[in-house]
N, C-alpha and C positions, 0 to 999 in steps of 0.2 A: 553461484547457483547450486553448485554441488553441496556446499555447506548448508544452504537453506534446505535442500531436500533431506539431508541427513538429520537436521534439527527437527523437521516436520515429522519424520518417522518416529521420533522419540515421544511426540505428543500422543495423548490418548485420542480416540476418534472424536470425542466431544470437543476436546481442546483444539484439534485440527480443524474441525468445522467452524468453531468460533474464530479461530485465527483467520480463516479464509474470508469470513464475513467482515471482520475488521479490516483486512487487507483491501478488500473491494471498496469499503467506505473511505479508507485513507487515499486510495487512488482517485476517487471522485473528488475529494477535497483538493488533492494535488492538481488535478486538471482544472478545477475551477479557479485556483489561485496562481496558475502558471504565468498568467499575464503580469503578475506583480514582479516576477523575477526579471522581466525584460526592462523594467524601469518606466518612467513617465514618457508618454508619447503625446505630443500636442497635434491636434487635427487641424 
């Protein structure tokens, strides 16, 4: 987390804002696909 914070400080304000937008989109995709990591479950 510390390394992430340091890297974000190096970004311009516009790049930091774009990074945050893409990070939120990636988190959404991750949450939608999380069930795939658990494998097949028969009901």
